[in-house]
C-alpha positions in Angstrom: -51.2 103.1 -29.7 -51.6 102.0 -33.3 -52.1 98.3 -34.0 -50.0 96.2 -36.3 -52.3 94.9 -39.0 -52.9 91.2 -38.4 -54.6 88.8 -40.8 -57.9 90.7 -40.3 -57.9 93.9 -42.4 -60.8 95.3 -44.3 -60.8 98.6 -46.2 -64.1 100.4 -46.8 -64.7 103.5 -49.0 -68.0 105.4 -48.8 -69.1 108.1 -51.2 -70.5 111.0 -49.2 -70.5 113.6 -52.0 -74.0 115.1 -51.8 -73.8 118.8 -51.0 -76.6 118.4 -48.3 -75.1 117.0 -45.0 -78.4 115.2 -44.2 -78.4 113.5 -47.6 -74.8 112.3 -47.1 -76.0 110.3 -44.1 -77.7 107.8 -46.5 -74.4 106.1 -47.0 -73.9 105.3 -43.3 -76.5 102.4 -43.0 -75.0 100.3 -45.8 -71.5 100.9 -44.4 -72.7 99.8 -40.9 -74.1 96.6 -42.5 -70.7 95.9 -44.2 -68.8 96.4 -40.9 -71.2 94.1 -39.1 -70.9 91.4 -41.8 -67.1 91.5 -41.9 -66.8 91.4 -38.1 -69.3 88.5 -37.9 -67.3 86.6 -40.6 -64.2 87.0 -38.5 -66.0 85.4 -35.6 -66.7 88.5 -33.5 -69.6 87.8 -31.1 -73.0 89.6 -30.9 -72.4 92.2 -28.2 -69.0 93.1 -29.5 -70.4 93.4 -33.1 -73.1 95.7 -31.8 -70.6 97.9 -30.0 -68.3 98.0 -33.0 -71.1 98.9 -35.4 -72.3 101.7 -33.1 -68.8 103.1 -32.9 -68.1 102.7 -36.6 -71.4 104.3 -37.5 -70.7 107.3 -35.4 -67.2 107.8 -36.7 -68.4 107.4 -40.3 -71.4 109.8 -39.7 -69.1 112.4 -38.2 -66.8 112.2 -41.3 -69.7 112.3 -43.7 -71.5 115.2 -42.0 -68.6 117.4 -40.9 -65.8 116.8 -43.5 -67.9 118.1 -46.4 -68.9 116.3 -49.6 -66.1 113.8 -50.2 -65.1 110.2 -50.2 -64.4 108.8 -46.8 -61.9 106.0 -46.3 -62.2 103.5 -43.4 -60.3 100.5 -42.2 -61.2 97.7 -39.8 -58.3 95.9 -38.2 -58.3 92.7 -36.2 -55.0 92.5 -34.4 -52.7 89.5 -34.8 -53.7 88.0 -31.4 -57.4 88.3 -32.3 -58.3 90.2 -29.1 -58.7 93.8 -30.3 -60.5 95.6 -33.1 -59.5 99.0 -34.4 -61.7 101.1 -36.7 -60.2 104.1 -38.4 -61.9 106.7 -40.5 -59.9 109.1 -42.7 -61.3 112.4 -44.0 -59.9 115.6 -45.5 -61.1 118.0 -42.7 -58.3 119.2 -40.5 -60.7 119.9 -37.7 -60.2 117.4 -34.9 -63.2 116.0 -33.1 -64.2 117.1 -29.6 -66.7 115.9 -27.1 -68.8 119.1 -26.6 -71.8 117.7 -24.8 -71.9 116.6 -21.2 -74.1 113.8 -19.9 -77.4 115.3 -18.9 -77.0 118.3 -21.2 -80.5 118.2 -22.9 -79.8 121.3 -24.9 -76.7 120.0 -26.7 -77.3 119.1 -30.4 -73.8 117.9 -31.2 -71.1 115.9 -29.5 -73.3 113.2 -28.0 -72.1 110.6 -30.5 -68.5 110.9 -29.2 -69.8 110.4 -25.7 -71.1 107.0 -26.9 -67.8 106.3 -28.6 -66.0 107.1 -25.3 -68.3 104.8 -23.5 -68.1 101.8 -25.9 -64.5 102.0 -27.0 -61.6 101.1 -24.8 -59.8 104.1 -26.3 -60.3 106.5 -29.2 -58.5 109.5 -30.6 -57.5 111.4 -33.7 -54.3 111.9 -35.6 -53.7 114.9 -37.8 -52.4 114.0 -41.3 -51.1 116.1 -44.2 -54.5 115.7 -45.9 -56.9 116.0 -42.9 -57.1 113.5 -40.1 -57.7 109.9 -39.0 -60.2 109.3 -36.2 -59.9 105.8 -34.6 -61.4 103.7 -31.9 -60.2 100.4 -30.3 -62.4 97.8 -28.7 -61.1 94.8 -26.7 -62.9 91.6 -27.5 -64.2 89.5 -24.6 -62.7 86.3 -26.1 -59.8 86.2 -28.6 -60.7 85.3 -32.1 -59.3 82.1 -33.6 -57.0 83.6 -36.2 -56.5 80.2 -38.0 -60.3 80.0 -38.4 -60.4 83.5 -39.8 -57.6 82.7 -42.3 -59.5 79.6 -43.4 -62.8 81.5 -43.9 -61.0 84.2 -45.8 -59.3 81.6 -48.0 -62.6 79.8 -48.7 -64.3 83.1 -49.5 -61.5 84.0 -52.0 -61.8 80.6 -53.7 -65.6 81.0 -54.0 -65.1 84.5 -55.4 -62.7 83.2 -58.0 -65.2 80.5 -59.0 -68.0 83.0 -59.2 -66.0 85.4 -61.3 -65.1 82.6 -63.7 -68.7 81.6 -64.0 -69.8 85.2 -64.7 -67.2 85.5 -67.5 -69.0 82.7 -69.3 -66.3 80.1 -68.7 -67.3 76.6 -67.7 -65.3 76.6 -64.5 -64.0 73.3 -63.2 -64.7 72.5 -59.6 -62.0 74.3 -57.7 -60.7 72.4 -54.7 -60.4 74.3 -51.4 -56.7 73.8 -51.3 -56.2 75.3 -54.7 -53.4 77.8 -55.1 -53.5 80.0 -58.1 -50.3 79.8 -60.3 -49.5 83.5 -59.6 -49.3 82.6 -55.9 -46.2 80.4 -56.4 -43.0 81.6 -54.7 -40.9 83.8 -56.9 -37.3 83.2 -57.7 -35.3 80.6 -59.3 -36.1 76.9 -58.7 -33.9 74.0 -59.7 -35.1 70.6 -60.6 -32.9 67.5 -60.2 
């Protein structure tokens, strides 16, 4: 069941374009660190972050290895109630993933990662698309995330980013108050003044 995007949505693009499948795996570790950082910033706790990073890393690795040299798109959603995470990976391969190894099958070389995804995620699956497929996994958080706190952290990070960008451009930025709203964020439409 797809989640409605809540306030927590992060898009990630990894470049897995090396012709050698083993070389394409080099992009997975930095992507795992980004997923961990974003989830931690949202207030996800340690064990849930570990499970999420393991699941995300496996889904990204499968896309990078099996979908051929390409750019892989991923999204991390925190639902509106703050109690579920959904990680999606989109690639251009039409081949849907299958769990091919069984527990205790020491001869299996592939398919074990999806066993781990099955064990850690509450549910996972794949959806064929016109350009390939989306593979997704959902994890229920032990405690709901305080969405107001997430919104506040996101707002503060955006203000800091605006301030840093202005400083890099050589401007002498004035101190930007945390409640600052950029003029382009004003409501659109006609306003009347008395």
